[in-house]
N, C-alpha and C positions, 0 to 999 in steps of 0.2 A: 489552425489551432491557436496560434498566437493572438490573432485578431479576436477570437471568441473569448479568450480568457483575460486578455490584457485589461479590459475595462473593469473586470471584477477584482483585480488585485494590483491596482496602480499604487496603492500605499498599504502599509501594514494594517491600519484600522479598517480599511476597505476589504482587505483580505480576510480579516477576522469576521467581518460582517457577512461576507459572501463565501465563507469556507465550504458550506454544503453545496453551493452551486458550482464552485471550482472543482470539488471532488467529483461531483456528478458528471461534469463535462469531461474531466480526465478519464473517468471510468468509461464514458461513452466512446472516447477516442481509443482507449486501449481495447475495447470490445469490437471496434470497427476494423474490418479486414483491410480497408483502404489506408489505414494509418499504421500498418504493420512496420513500416520503416522507422517510425518514431517511438516504438514501444520502449526502447531503452531510455529515451529522453523522458518519457512519462514516468517511468520508475524513478528516475532522478528527481523529478518534480514531486513525487510522493514522498521521497526521502527528505527533500527540502521542506515540505509542508510539516512533516513530523518533527523535524529539527526546529523549525521556526515557531510553530504553534503549540507544540507539545501537548499539554493536557486539554487545550482548547479544541484539538482535532481528534481527541480520543474516541468519541462516539462515531464519527465518520470512519475512523480507522477500523474500529471493531465491526461495524455493521456493513460497511461498503468496501473499504480498501482491502482489508485482510481476506475476505472471501473471494474477491476478484483476483488478487495476486496468487492466491492458492490455486484457483482454477487455471491461471495462466502458466503454472509451473509445468515445464516440459523437460523430462529427463534427457531428451535427445538434443535439446538446445542449451548448451552450456552457458551462453551469454545470458539468456533469460533466467536460468537457474541461479546464476551468480547474482543477478540483480534482485531476484526475489529474496534470496537469503541476506543480501546486503540491506534491503529494506527491512526485513524482519529483525536483523540485529540492531539497526538504528532505532527501530520502533520499540524494541524491548529495552534498549538503553534509555531512551528519552521518555518513555511512557510507563516505566516500571511501577510507579506509585499507583496509577489507576488500574494497571493490570493486576497488581497484587490485591487491590480492593475488590476486583471483579473477576477473579481467577476462573470461576466456574464457566462464565460466558466465554471467556477467551479460550479456555481448554475445549469447550464444546465445538468451537470452530477450528482450532489448531490440531485437534486429534486426527483430522484427515491426513495431515502430513506425517504423523507418527504411525499411521496405519498404511502408508503408501506402499505400493507393490515394489518400488525401487528401493533397495537397501541403502543406497547412498543418500537418498532424500530422507529416509527414516533416521539415518545417523546424523545428518546435518540438522535435522529438526530437533532431535534429542539434545 
């Protein structure tokens, strides 16, 4: 995983240039069952991307990262649940301005969490 991503984000300008490729690779790793052991690290990398790139990564967050992490949410796995909500809290903190400007699109994706069958997930989401 490191070898595939390192060349895309060796410096900050290079990371901004390749942000879509980096996000796509991370999503492919998180969807790959062979990389299940590094899912927590990938969540941490998503958090770092949101913190570092902020509004520059908003489109990728909305269309790629958010739906992927919502699908990863598992009420039986507390570590995954913790990382998903940690990512969401950082994303809402650092991306509040574009989220406010585009609340309908965000809500159309986020509503899945508010309608979740598990009441704890619904409460955390609210």
